[in-house]
Predicted model as a PDB file, atoms N, CA, C, CB and O in Angstrom, pLDDT in the B-factor column:
MODEL        1                                                                  
ATOM      1  N   MET A   1      62.951 -99.992-175.318  1.00 64.00           N  
ATOM      2  CA  MET A   1      62.017-101.083-175.155  1.00 64.00           C  
ATOM      3  C   MET A   1      60.641-100.560-174.754  1.00 64.00           C  
ATOM      4  CB  MET A   1      62.534-102.072-174.121  1.00 64.00           C  
ATOM      5  O   MET A   1      59.623-101.003-175.287  1.00 64.00           O  
ATOM      6  N   LYS A   2      60.614 -99.603-173.799  1.00 68.00           N  
ATOM      7  CA  LYS A   2      59.329 -99.063-173.353  1.00 68.00           C  
ATOM      8  C   LYS A   2      58.641 -98.295-174.473  1.00 68.00           C  
ATOM      9  CB  LYS A   2      59.523 -98.156-172.136  1.00 68.00           C  
ATOM     10  O   LYS A   2      57.425 -98.391-174.639  1.00 68.00           O  
ATOM     11  N   THR A   3      59.423 -97.524-175.249  1.00 74.00           N  
ATOM     12  CA  THR A   3      58.816 -96.763-176.337  1.00 74.00           C  
ATOM     13  C   THR A   3      58.296 -97.694-177.424  1.00 74.00           C  
ATOM     14  CB  THR A   3      59.823 -95.772-176.926  1.00 74.00           C  
ATOM     15  O   THR A   3      57.272 -97.405-178.043  1.00 74.00           O  
ATOM     16  N   THR A   4      58.977 -98.792-177.665  1.00 81.00           N  
ATOM     17  CA  THR A   4      58.512 -99.764-178.646  1.00 81.00           C  
ATOM     18  C   THR A   4      57.218-100.402-178.182  1.00 81.00           C  
ATOM     19  CB  THR A   4      59.576-100.837-178.894  1.00 81.00           C  
ATOM     20  O   THR A   4      56.281-100.549-178.966  1.00 81.00           O  
ATOM     21  N   ARG A   5      57.158-100.779-176.927  1.00 81.00           N  
ATOM     22  CA  ARG A   5      55.947-101.389-176.371  1.00 81.00           C  
ATOM     23  C   ARG A   5      54.789-100.403-176.403  1.00 81.00           C  
ATOM     24  CB  ARG A   5      56.193-101.872-174.929  1.00 81.00           C  
ATOM     25  O   ARG A   5      53.671-100.771-176.763  1.00 81.00           O  
ATOM     26  N   PHE A   6      55.047 -99.151-176.032  1.00 80.00           N  
ATOM     27  CA  PHE A   6      54.001 -98.133-176.057  1.00 80.00           C  
ATOM     28  C   PHE A   6      53.543 -97.861-177.485  1.00 80.00           C  
ATOM     29  CB  PHE A   6      54.497 -96.839-175.403  1.00 80.00           C  
ATOM     30  O   PHE A   6      52.349 -97.696-177.735  1.00 80.00           O  
ATOM     31  N   GLY A   7      54.480 -97.813-178.416  1.00 84.00           N  
ATOM     32  CA  GLY A   7      54.141 -97.603-179.820  1.00 84.00           C  
ATOM     33  C   GLY A   7      53.285 -98.719-180.363  1.00 84.00           C  
ATOM     34  O   GLY A   7      52.321 -98.473-181.088  1.00 84.00           O  
ATOM     35  N   PHE A   8      53.630 -99.953-180.017  1.00 88.00           N  
ATOM     36  CA  PHE A   8      52.836-101.107-180.447  1.00 88.00           C  
ATOM     37  C   PHE A   8      51.447-101.041-179.841  1.00 88.00           C  
ATOM     38  CB  PHE A   8      53.527-102.426-180.055  1.00 88.00           C  
ATOM     39  O   PHE A   8      50.458-101.307-180.525  1.00 88.00           O  
ATOM     40  N   PHE A   9      51.361-100.691-178.575  1.00 83.00           N  
ATOM     41  CA  PHE A   9      50.068-100.589-177.896  1.00 83.00           C  
ATOM     42  C   PHE A   9      49.218 -99.491-178.530  1.00 83.00           C  
ATOM     43  CB  PHE A   9      50.265-100.310-176.390  1.00 83.00           C  
ATOM     44  O   PHE A   9      48.020 -99.682-178.740  1.00 83.00           O  
ATOM     45  N   ALA A  10      49.825 -98.346-178.836  1.00 84.00           N  
ATOM     46  CA  ALA A  10      49.095 -97.243-179.462  1.00 84.00           C  
ATOM     47  C   ALA A  10      48.619 -97.637-180.859  1.00 84.00           C  
ATOM     48  CB  ALA A  10      49.981 -95.982-179.535  1.00 84.00           C  
ATOM     49  O   ALA A  10      47.489 -97.325-181.235  1.00 84.00           O  
ATOM     50  N   LEU A  11      49.455 -98.311-181.624  1.00 88.00           N  
ATOM     51  CA  LEU A  11      49.073 -98.768-182.958  1.00 88.00           C  
ATOM     52  C   LEU A  11      47.932 -99.771-182.881  1.00 88.00           C  
ATOM     53  CB  LEU A  11      50.273 -99.391-183.675  1.00 88.00           C  
ATOM     54  O   LEU A  11      47.008 -99.723-183.694  1.00 88.00           O  
ATOM     55  N   LEU A  12      47.985-100.670-181.919  1.00 86.00           N  
ATOM     56  CA  LEU A  12      46.921-101.651-181.732  1.00 86.00           C  
ATOM     57  C   LEU A  12      45.595-100.964-181.413  1.00 86.00           C  
ATOM     58  CB  LEU A  12      47.291-102.633-180.615  1.00 86.00           C  
ATOM     59  O   LEU A  12      44.552-101.355-181.936  1.00 86.00           O  
ATOM     60  N   ILE A  13      45.631 -99.953-180.564  1.00 84.00           N  
ATOM     61  CA  ILE A  13      44.416 -99.213-180.212  1.00 84.00           C  
ATOM     62  C   ILE A  13      43.850 -98.496-181.433  1.00 84.00           C  
ATOM     63  CB  ILE A  13      44.706 -98.199-179.088  1.00 84.00           C  
ATOM     64  O   ILE A  13      42.642 -98.522-181.666  1.00 84.00           O  
ATOM     65  N   VAL A  14      44.719 -97.859-182.209  1.00 86.00           N  
ATOM     66  CA  VAL A  14      44.244 -97.108-183.375  1.00 86.00           C  
ATOM     67  C   VAL A  14      43.609 -98.036-184.403  1.00 86.00           C  
ATOM     68  CB  VAL A  14      45.398 -96.327-184.016  1.00 86.00           C  
ATOM     69  O   VAL A  14      42.537 -97.739-184.931  1.00 86.00           O  
ATOM     70  N   VAL A  15      44.262 -99.150-184.687  1.00 88.00           N  
ATOM     71  CA  VAL A  15      43.728-100.096-185.674  1.00 88.00           C  
ATOM     72  C   VAL A  15      42.414-100.695-185.187  1.00 88.00           C  
ATOM     73  CB  VAL A  15      44.748-101.216-185.962  1.00 88.00           C  
ATOM     74  O   VAL A  15      41.450-100.777-185.949  1.00 88.00           O  
ATOM     75  N   SER A  16      42.367-101.108-183.947  1.00 86.00           N  
ATOM     76  CA  SER A  16      41.141-101.701-183.404  1.00 86.00           C  
ATOM     77  C   SER A  16      40.011-100.671-183.332  1.00 86.00           C  
ATOM     78  CB  SER A  16      41.406-102.288-182.008  1.00 86.00           C  
ATOM     79  O   SER A  16      38.861-100.985-183.642  1.00 86.00           O  
ATOM     80  N   ALA A  17      40.335 -99.460-182.929  1.00 83.00           N  
ATOM     81  CA  ALA A  17      39.323 -98.410-182.833  1.00 83.00           C  
ATOM     82  C   ALA A  17      38.746 -98.090-184.208  1.00 83.00           C  
ATOM     83  CB  ALA A  17      39.919 -97.145-182.199  1.00 83.00           C  
ATOM     84  O   ALA A  17      37.550 -97.824-184.332  1.00 83.00           O  
ATOM     85  N   THR A  18      39.584 -98.114-185.235  1.00 85.00           N  
ATOM     86  CA  THR A  18      39.089 -97.863-186.588  1.00 85.00           C  
ATOM     87  C   THR A  18      38.113 -98.958-187.007  1.00 85.00           C  
ATOM     88  CB  THR A  18      40.259 -97.778-187.589  1.00 85.00           C  
ATOM     89  O   THR A  18      37.071 -98.675-187.598  1.00 85.00           O  
ATOM     90  N   GLY A  19      38.451-100.200-186.702  1.00 85.00           N  
ATOM     91  CA  GLY A  19      37.551-101.312-187.021  1.00 85.00           C  
ATOM     92  C   GLY A  19      36.231-101.197-186.287  1.00 85.00           C  
ATOM     93  O   GLY A  19      35.172-101.412-186.875  1.00 85.00           O  
ATOM     94  N   ILE A  20      36.284-100.864-185.015  1.00 81.00           N  
ATOM     95  CA  ILE A  20      35.061-100.712-184.224  1.00 81.00           C  
ATOM     96  C   ILE A  20      34.233 -99.542-184.752  1.00 81.00           C  
ATOM     97  CB  ILE A  20      35.399-100.499-182.728  1.00 81.00           C  
ATOM     98  O   ILE A  20      33.006 -99.622-184.817  1.00 81.00           O  
ATOM     99  N   PHE A  21      34.911 -98.450-185.132  1.00 81.00           N  
ATOM    100  CA  PHE A  21      34.208 -97.289-185.672  1.00 81.00           C  
ATOM    101  C   PHE A  21      33.464 -97.650-186.954  1.00 81.00           C  
ATOM    102  CB  PHE A  21      35.193 -96.142-185.936  1.00 81.00           C  
ATOM    103  O   PHE A  21      32.322 -97.235-187.149  1.00 81.00           O  
ATOM    104  N   LEU A  22      34.107 -98.419-187.825  1.00 85.00           N  
ATOM    105  CA  LEU A  22      33.472 -98.793-189.090  1.00 85.00           C  
ATOM    106  C   LEU A  22      32.268 -99.700-188.869  1.00 85.00           C  
ATOM    107  CB  LEU A  22      34.479 -99.485-190.001  1.00 85.00           C  
ATOM    108  O   LEU A  22      31.289 -99.625-189.611  1.00 85.00           O  
ATOM    109  N   ILE A  23      32.335-100.549-187.862  1.00 85.00           N  
ATOM    110  CA  ILE A  23      31.264-101.511-187.633  1.00 85.00           C  
ATOM    111  C   ILE A  23      30.164-100.953-186.731  1.00 85.00           C  
ATOM    112  CB  ILE A  23      31.830-102.775-187.026  1.00 85.00           C  
ATOM    113  O   ILE A  23      28.982-101.071-187.055  1.00 85.00           O  
ATOM    114  N   ARG A  24      30.539-100.348-185.604  1.00 83.00           N  
ATOM    115  CA  ARG A  24      29.534 -99.991-184.593  1.00 83.00           C  
ATOM    116  C   ARG A  24      29.295 -98.496-184.418  1.00 83.00           C  
ATOM    117  CB  ARG A  24      29.936-100.558-183.287  1.00 83.00           C  
ATOM    118  O   ARG A  24      28.288 -98.109-183.826  1.00 83.00           O  
ATOM    119  N   GLY A  25      30.184 -97.651-184.911  1.00 82.00           N  
ATOM    120  CA  GLY A  25      29.965 -96.211-184.812  1.00 82.00           C  
ATOM    121  C   GLY A  25      30.941 -95.531-183.865  1.00 82.00           C  
ATOM    122  O   GLY A  25      31.731 -96.178-183.179  1.00 82.00           O  
ATOM    123  N   SER A  26      30.861 -94.216-183.850  1.00 81.00           N  
ATOM    124  CA  SER A  26      31.850 -93.430-183.106  1.00 81.00           C  
ATOM    125  C   SER A  26      31.670 -93.524-181.591  1.00 81.00           C  
ATOM    126  CB  SER A  26      31.774 -91.981-183.530  1.00 81.00           C  
ATOM    127  O   SER A  26      32.657 -93.499-180.855  1.00 81.00           O  
ATOM    128  N   GLU A  27      30.439 -93.632-181.115  1.00 85.00           N  
ATOM    129  CA  GLU A  27      30.228 -93.709-179.668  1.00 85.00           C  
ATOM    130  C   GLU A  27      30.820 -94.994-179.097  1.00 85.00           C  
ATOM    131  CB  GLU A  27      28.731 -93.627-179.339  1.00 85.00           C  
ATOM    132  O   GLU A  27      31.450 -94.973-178.040  1.00 85.00           O  
ATOM    133  N   ALA A  28      30.620 -96.098-179.783  1.00 84.00           N  
ATOM    134  CA  ALA A  28      31.191 -97.369-179.338  1.00 84.00           C  
ATOM    135  C   ALA A  28      32.717 -97.315-179.389  1.00 84.00           C  
ATOM    136  CB  ALA A  28      30.665 -98.534-180.206  1.00 84.00           C  
ATOM    137  O   ALA A  28      33.393 -97.859-178.515  1.00 84.00           O  
ATOM    138  N   LYS A  29      33.256 -96.655-180.420  1.00 81.00           N  
ATOM    139  CA  LYS A  29      34.713 -96.510-180.534  1.00 81.00           C  
ATOM    140  C   LYS A  29      35.259 -95.720-179.357  1.00 81.00           C  
ATOM    141  CB  LYS A  29      35.095 -95.820-181.860  1.00 81.00           C  
ATOM    142  O   LYS A  29      36.255 -96.112-178.750  1.00 81.00           O  
ATOM    143  N   ASP A  30      34.601 -94.592-179.029  1.00 85.00           N  
ATOM    144  CA  ASP A  30      35.065 -93.762-177.917  1.00 85.00           C  
ATOM    145  C   ASP A  30      35.028 -94.512-176.592  1.00 85.00           C  
ATOM    146  CB  ASP A  30      34.220 -92.502-177.816  1.00 85.00           C  
ATOM    147  O   ASP A  30      35.958 -94.405-175.793  1.00 85.00           O  
ATOM    148  N   LYS A  31      33.964 -95.269-176.355  1.00 88.00           N  
ATOM    149  CA  LYS A  31      33.863 -96.070-175.126  1.00 88.00           C  
ATOM    150  C   LYS A  31      34.979 -97.093-175.052  1.00 88.00           C  
ATOM    151  CB  LYS A  31      32.506 -96.775-175.050  1.00 88.00           C  
ATOM    152  O   LYS A  31      35.585 -97.277-173.996  1.00 88.00           O  
ATOM    153  N   TRP A  32      35.258 -97.766-176.170  1.00 85.00           N  
ATOM    154  CA  TRP A  32      36.282 -98.810-176.192  1.00 85.00           C  
ATOM    155  C   TRP A  32      37.667 -98.222-175.961  1.00 85.00           C  
ATOM    156  CB  TRP A  32      36.247 -99.565-177.524  1.00 85.00           C  
ATOM    157  O   TRP A  32      38.456 -98.777-175.196  1.00 85.00           O  
ATOM    158  N   VAL A  33      37.971 -97.098-176.619  1.00 86.00           N  
ATOM    159  CA  VAL A  33      39.279 -96.458-176.451  1.00 86.00           C  
ATOM    160  C   VAL A  33      39.468 -96.031-175.003  1.00 86.00           C  
ATOM    161  CB  VAL A  33      39.421 -95.240-177.393  1.00 86.00           C  
ATOM    162  O   VAL A  33      40.541 -96.241-174.438  1.00 86.00           O  
ATOM    163  N   PHE A  34      38.446 -95.435-174.389  1.00 90.00           N  
ATOM    164  CA  PHE A  34      38.536 -95.032-172.986  1.00 90.00           C  
ATOM    165  C   PHE A  34      38.782 -96.237-172.086  1.00 90.00           C  
ATOM    166  CB  PHE A  34      37.258 -94.305-172.555  1.00 90.00           C  
ATOM    167  O   PHE A  34      39.593 -96.176-171.162  1.00 90.00           O  
ATOM    168  N   LYS A  35      38.079 -97.329-172.361  1.00 90.00           N  
ATOM    169  CA  LYS A  35      38.230 -98.545-171.563  1.00 90.00           C  
ATOM    170  C   LYS A  35      39.650 -99.096-171.659  1.00 90.00           C  
ATOM    171  CB  LYS A  35      37.224 -99.606-172.016  1.00 90.00           C  
ATOM    172  O   LYS A  35      40.230 -99.486-170.645  1.00 90.00           O  
ATOM    173  N   MET A  36      40.214 -99.133-172.863  1.00 86.00           N  
ATOM    174  CA  MET A  36      41.564 -99.658-173.056  1.00 86.00           C  
ATOM    175  C   MET A  36      42.613 -98.768-172.396  1.00 86.00           C  
ATOM    176  CB  MET A  36      41.866 -99.800-174.542  1.00 86.00           C  
ATOM    177  O   MET A  36      43.537 -99.269-171.756  1.00 86.00           O  
ATOM    178  N   LYS A  37      42.476 -97.455-172.549  1.00 87.00           N  
ATOM    179  CA  LYS A  37      43.432 -96.536-171.922  1.00 87.00           C  
ATOM    180  C   LYS A  37      43.367 -96.643-170.407  1.00 87.00           C  
ATOM    181  CB  LYS A  37      43.159 -95.088-172.360  1.00 87.00           C  
ATOM    182  O   LYS A  37      44.401 -96.640-169.738  1.00 87.00           O  
ATOM    183  N   ASP A  38      42.157 -96.738-169.860  1.00 90.00           N  
ATOM    184  CA  ASP A  38      41.986 -96.860-168.422  1.00 90.00           C  
ATOM    185  C   ASP A  38      42.608 -98.152-167.905  1.00 90.00           C  
ATOM    186  CB  ASP A  38      40.507 -96.802-168.057  1.00 90.00           C  
ATOM    187  O   ASP A  38      43.263 -98.159-166.863  1.00 90.00           O  
ATOM    188  N   LYS A  39      42.402 -99.233-168.630  1.00 90.00           N  
ATOM    189  CA  LYS A  39      42.965-100.534-168.249  1.00 90.00           C  
ATOM    190  C   LYS A  39      44.492-100.476-168.253  1.00 90.00           C  
ATOM    191  CB  LYS A  39      42.469-101.645-169.208  1.00 90.00           C  
ATOM    192  O   LYS A  39      45.136-100.989-167.337  1.00 90.00           O  
ATOM    193  N   TYR A  40      45.071 -99.857-169.275  1.00 87.00           N  
ATOM    194  CA  TYR A  40      46.520 -99.737-169.389  1.00 87.00           C  
ATOM    195  C   TYR A  40      47.087 -98.887-168.249  1.00 87.00           C  
ATOM    196  CB  TYR A  40      46.900 -99.128-170.747  1.00 87.00           C  
ATOM    197  O   TYR A  40      48.100 -99.246-167.649  1.00 87.00           O  
ATOM    198  N   GLU A  41      46.429 -97.758-167.954  1.00 88.00           N  
ATOM    199  CA  GLU A  41      46.909 -96.886-166.886  1.00 88.00           C  
ATOM    200  C   GLU A  41      46.775 -97.542-165.514  1.00 88.00           C  
ATOM    201  CB  GLU A  41      46.149 -95.567-166.906  1.00 88.00           C  
ATOM    202  O   GLU A  41      47.636 -97.344-164.656  1.00 88.00           O  
ATOM    203  N   ASN A  42      45.715 -98.320-165.288  1.00 89.00           N  
ATOM    204  CA  ASN A  42      45.555 -99.030-164.018  1.00 89.00           C  
ATOM    205  C   ASN A  42      46.672-100.041-163.822  1.00 89.00           C  
ATOM    206  CB  ASN A  42      44.194 -99.732-163.958  1.00 89.00           C  
ATOM    207  O   ASN A  42      47.228-100.142-162.729  1.00 89.00           O  
ATOM    208  N   ARG A  43      47.005-100.785-164.858  1.00 89.00           N  
ATOM    209  CA  ARG A  43      48.103-101.752-164.756  1.00 89.00           C  
ATOM    210  C   ARG A  43      49.422-101.053-164.497  1.00 89.00           C  
ATOM    211  CB  ARG A  43      48.202-102.593-166.030  1.00 89.00           C  
ATOM    212  O   ARG A  43      50.241-101.534-163.714  1.00 89.00           O  
ATOM    213  N   LYS A  44      49.632 -99.927-165.145  1.00 87.00           N  
ATOM    214  CA  LYS A  44      50.863 -99.158-164.955  1.00 87.00           C  
ATOM    215  C   LYS A  44      50.955 -98.653-163.510  1.00 87.00           C  
ATOM    216  CB  LYS A  44      50.922 -97.969-165.949  1.00 87.00           C  
ATOM    217  O   LYS A  44      52.014 -98.738-162.888  1.00 87.00           O  
ATOM    218  N   ASN A  45      49.845 -98.126-162.978  1.00 85.00           N  
ATOM    219  CA  ASN A  45      49.832 -97.627-161.599  1.00 85.00           C  
ATOM    220  C   ASN A  45      50.060 -98.757-160.594  1.00 85.00           C  
ATOM    221  CB  ASN A  45      48.502 -96.923-161.301  1.00 85.00           C  
ATOM    222  O   ASN A  45      50.773 -98.574-159.607  1.00 85.00           O  
ATOM    223  N   GLN A  46      49.462 -99.916-160.839  1.00 87.00           N  
ATOM    224  CA  GLN A  46      49.662-101.057-159.945  1.00 87.00           C  
ATOM    225  C   GLN A  46      51.114-101.509-159.955  1.00 87.00           C  
ATOM    226  CB  GLN A  46      48.748-102.219-160.346  1.00 87.00           C  
ATOM    227  O   GLN A  46      51.655-101.863-158.907  1.00 87.00           O  
ATOM    228  N   ALA A  47      51.748-101.502-161.112  1.00 87.00           N  
ATOM    229  CA  ALA A  47      53.149-101.896-161.199  1.00 87.00           C  
ATOM    230  C   ALA A  47      54.038-100.902-160.460  1.00 87.00           C  
ATOM    231  CB  ALA A  47      53.583-102.008-162.665  1.00 87.00           C  
ATOM    232  O   ALA A  47      54.995-101.302-159.796  1.00 87.00           O  
ATOM    233  N   GLN A  48      53.732 -99.606-160.569  1.00 84.00           N  
ATOM    234  CA  GLN A  48      54.505 -98.599-159.852  1.00 84.00           C  
ATOM    235  C   GLN A  48      54.338 -98.752-158.342  1.00 84.00           C  
ATOM    236  CB  GLN A  48      54.083 -97.194-160.290  1.00 84.00           C  
ATOM    237  O   GLN A  48      55.309 -98.620-157.596  1.00 84.00           O  
ATOM    238  N   LYS A  49      53.123 -99.027-157.889  1.00 83.00           N  
ATOM    239  CA  LYS A  49      52.890 -99.228-156.458  1.00 83.00           C  
ATOM    240  C   LYS A  49      53.627-100.453-155.944  1.00 83.00           C  
ATOM    241  CB  LYS A  49      51.398 -99.365-156.177  1.00 83.00           C  
ATOM    242  O   LYS A  49      54.195-100.432-154.852  1.00 83.00           O  
ATOM    243  N   LYS A  50      53.616-101.521-156.735  1.00 85.00           N  
ATOM    244  CA  LYS A  50      54.300-102.741-156.339  1.00 85.00           C  
ATOM    245  C   LYS A  50      55.807-102.500-156.248  1.00 85.00           C  
ATOM    246  CB  LYS A  50      53.993-103.876-157.330  1.00 85.00           C  
ATOM    247  O   LYS A  50      56.462-102.990-155.328  1.00 85.00           O  
ATOM    248  N   LEU A  51      56.353-101.749-157.199  1.00 83.00           N  
ATOM    249  CA  LEU A  51      57.774-101.436-157.181  1.00 83.00           C  
ATOM    250  C   LEU A  51      58.127-100.570-155.977  1.00 83.00           C  
ATOM    251  CB  LEU A  51      58.179-100.732-158.474  1.00 83.00           C  
ATOM    252  O   LEU A  51      59.157-100.782-155.338  1.00 83.00           O  
ATOM    253  N   LEU A  52      57.280 -99.602-155.669  1.00 79.00           N  
ATOM    254  CA  LEU A  52      57.501 -98.741-154.509  1.00 79.00           C  
ATOM    255  C   LEU A  52      57.459 -99.553-153.221  1.00 79.00           C  
ATOM    256  CB  LEU A  52      56.456 -97.619-154.462  1.00 79.00           C  
ATOM    257  O   LEU A  52      58.267 -99.339-152.317  1.00 79.00           O  
ATOM    258  N   LYS A  53      56.513-100.484-153.142  1.00 79.00           N  
ATOM    259  CA  LYS A  53      56.386-101.321-151.948  1.00 79.00           C  
ATOM    260  C   LYS A  53      57.603-102.219-151.772  1.00 79.00           C  
ATOM    261  CB  LYS A  53      55.115-102.172-152.025  1.00 79.00           C  
ATOM    262  O   LYS A  53      58.083-102.402-150.653  1.00 79.00           O  
ATOM    263  N   LYS A  54      58.108-102.782-152.872  1.00 82.00           N  
ATOM    264  CA  LYS A  54      59.281-103.651-152.801  1.00 82.00           C  
ATOM    265  C   LYS A  54      60.521-102.886-152.378  1.00 82.00           C  
ATOM    266  CB  LYS A  54      59.523-104.321-154.139  1.00 82.00           C  
ATOM    267  O   LYS A  54      61.380-103.427-151.683  1.00 82.00           O  
ATOM    268  N   SER A  55      60.623-101.600-152.804  1.00 81.00           N  
ATOM    269  CA  SER A  55      61.819-100.827-152.472  1.00 81.00           C  
ATOM    270  C   SER A  55      61.742-100.218-151.077  1.00 81.00           C  
ATOM    271  CB  SER A  55      62.029 -99.731-153.498  1.00 81.00           C  
ATOM    272  O   SER A  55      62.651 -99.496-150.669  1.00 81.00           O  
ATOM    273  N   GLY A  56      60.659-100.500-150.337  1.00 80.00           N  
ATOM    274  CA  GLY A  56      60.560-100.035-148.958  1.00 80.00           C  
ATOM    275  C   GLY A  56      59.861 -98.700-148.814  1.00 80.00           C  
ATOM    276  O   GLY A  56      59.912 -98.101-147.740  1.00 80.00           O  
ATOM    277  N   GLY A  57      59.217 -98.218-149.849  1.00 76.00           N  
ATOM    278  CA  GLY A  57      58.507 -96.943-149.787  1.00 76.00           C  
ATOM    279  C   GLY A  57      57.182 -97.077-149.064  1.00 76.00           C  
ATOM    280  O   GLY A  57      56.734 -98.178-148.745  1.00 76.00           O  
ATOM    281  N   ILE A  58      56.575 -95.952-148.818  1.00 73.00           N  
ATOM    282  CA  ILE A  58      55.296 -95.918-148.123  1.00 73.00           C  
ATOM    283  C   ILE A  58      54.206 -95.614-149.143  1.00 73.00           C  
ATOM    284  CB  ILE A  58      55.302 -94.860-146.971  1.00 73.00           C  
ATOM    285  O   ILE A  58      54.301 -94.641-149.891  1.00 73.00           O  
ATOM    286  N   LEU A  59      53.175 -96.446-149.172  1.00 71.00           N  
ATOM    287  CA  LEU A  59      52.065 -96.234-150.083  1.00 71.00           C  
ATOM    288  C   LEU A  59      51.082 -95.249-149.466  1.00 71.00           C  
ATOM    289  CB  LEU A  59      51.367 -97.566-150.418  1.00 71.00           C  
ATOM    290  O   LEU A  59      50.692 -95.385-148.306  1.00 71.00           O  
ATOM    291  N   LEU A  60      50.686 -94.252-150.260  1.00 72.00           N  
ATOM    292  CA  LEU A  60      49.728 -93.249-149.807  1.00 72.00           C  
ATOM    293  C   LEU A  60      48.425 -93.436-150.561  1.00 72.00           C  
ATOM    294  CB  LEU A  60      50.281 -91.812-150.008  1.00 72.00           C  
ATOM    295  O   LEU A  60      48.433 -93.802-151.736  1.00 72.00           O  
ATOM    296  N   ASP A  61      47.289 -93.183-149.885  1.00 72.00           N  
ATOM    297  CA  ASP A  61      46.017 -93.249-150.594  1.00 72.00           C  
ATOM    298  C   ASP A  61      45.762 -91.909-151.287  1.00 72.00           C  
ATOM    299  CB  ASP A  61      44.851 -93.603-149.617  1.00 72.00           C  
ATOM    300  O   ASP A  61      46.588 -91.000-151.203  1.00 72.00           O  
ATOM    301  N   ASP A  62      44.638 -91.786-151.961  1.00 69.00           N  
ATOM    302  CA  ASP A  62      44.357 -90.597-152.762  1.00 69.00           C  
ATOM    303  C   ASP A  62      44.276 -89.329-151.930  1.00 69.00           C  
ATOM    304  CB  ASP A  62      43.073 -90.782-153.515  1.00 69.00           C  
ATOM    305  O   ASP A  62      44.764 -88.282-152.355  1.00 69.00           O  
ATOM    306  N   ILE A  63      43.673 -89.404-150.762  1.00 72.00           N  
ATOM    307  CA  ILE A  63      43.523 -88.221-149.907  1.00 72.00           C  
ATOM    308  C   ILE A  63      44.889 -87.748-149.418  1.00 72.00           C  
ATOM    309  CB  ILE A  63      42.597 -88.529-148.703  1.00 72.00           C  
ATOM    310  O   ILE A  63      45.167 -86.549-149.401  1.00 72.00           O  
ATOM    311  N   GLU A  64      45.729 -88.680-149.026  1.00 72.00           N  
ATOM    312  CA  GLU A  64      47.069 -88.311-148.573  1.00 72.00           C  
ATOM    313  C   GLU A  64      47.894 -87.725-149.717  1.00 72.00           C  
ATOM    314  CB  GLU A  64      47.784 -89.530-147.978  1.00 72.00           C  
ATOM    315  O   GLU A  64      48.672 -86.797-149.500  1.00 72.00           O  
ATOM    316  N   MET A  65      47.734 -88.251-150.927  1.00 68.00           N  
ATOM    317  CA  MET A  65      48.451 -87.709-152.088  1.00 68.00           C  
ATOM    318  C   MET A  65      48.000 -86.279-152.362  1.00 68.00           C  
ATOM    319  CB  MET A  65      48.222 -88.594-153.339  1.00 68.00           C  
ATOM    320  O   MET A  65      48.828 -85.421-152.668  1.00 68.00           O  
ATOM    321  N   GLN A  66      46.699 -86.012-152.256  1.00 70.00           N  
ATOM    322  CA  GLN A  66      46.178 -84.666-152.479  1.00 70.00           C  
ATOM    323  C   GLN A  66      46.746 -83.697-151.434  1.00 70.00           C  
ATOM    324  CB  GLN A  66      44.629 -84.669-152.429  1.00 70.00           C  
ATOM    325  O   GLN A  66      47.150 -82.583-151.769  1.00 70.00           O  
ATOM    326  N   ALA A  67      46.774 -84.125-150.180  1.00 78.00           N  
ATOM    327  CA  ALA A  67      47.274 -83.264-149.112  1.00 78.00           C  
ATOM    328  C   ALA A  67      48.779 -83.037-149.261  1.00 78.00           C  
ATOM    329  CB  ALA A  67      46.961 -83.878-147.738  1.00 78.00           C  
ATOM    330  O   ALA A  67      49.275 -81.947-148.976  1.00 78.00           O  
ATOM    331  N   TYR A  68      49.498 -84.057-149.702  1.00 69.00           N  
ATOM    332  CA  TYR A  68      50.948 -83.970-149.834  1.00 69.00           C  
ATOM    333  C   TYR A  68      51.321 -83.022-150.977  1.00 69.00           C  
ATOM    334  CB  TYR A  68      51.556 -85.370-150.072  1.00 69.00           C  
ATOM    335  O   TYR A  68      52.256 -82.233-150.842  1.00 69.00           O  
ATOM    336  N   HIS A  69      50.609 -83.090-152.088  1.00 66.00           N  
ATOM    337  CA  HIS A  69      50.975 -82.303-153.273  1.00 66.00           C  
ATOM    338  C   HIS A  69      50.346 -80.922-153.315  1.00 66.00           C  
ATOM    339  CB  HIS A  69      50.589 -83.046-154.507  1.00 66.00           C  
ATOM    340  O   HIS A  69      50.602 -80.170-154.255  1.00 66.00           O  
ATOM    341  N   SER A  70      49.530 -80.559-152.330  1.00 61.00           N  
ATOM    342  CA  SER A  70      48.925 -79.224-152.369  1.00 61.00           C  
ATOM    343  C   SER A  70      49.696 -78.246-151.503  1.00 61.00           C  
ATOM    344  CB  SER A  70      47.470 -79.282-151.915  1.00 61.00           C  
ATOM    345  O   SER A  70      49.328 -77.074-151.418  1.00 61.00           O  
TER     346      SER A  70                                                      
ENDMDL                                                                          
END                                                                             
């Protein structure tokens, strides 16, 4: 299910990016693709944090994550 959803999302980005490239150019396409990927990753990270919080885990901020993983 996740691979199907990701595949559909990737196909949607490619088709839309091609349309934007044909109409507005490569710079606009690159900006749009970056924006969509960033939006998708932010939603994914928020869902992971929410799941961690529900399961009783401790949420760490960016500085604590850097210190923990170094």
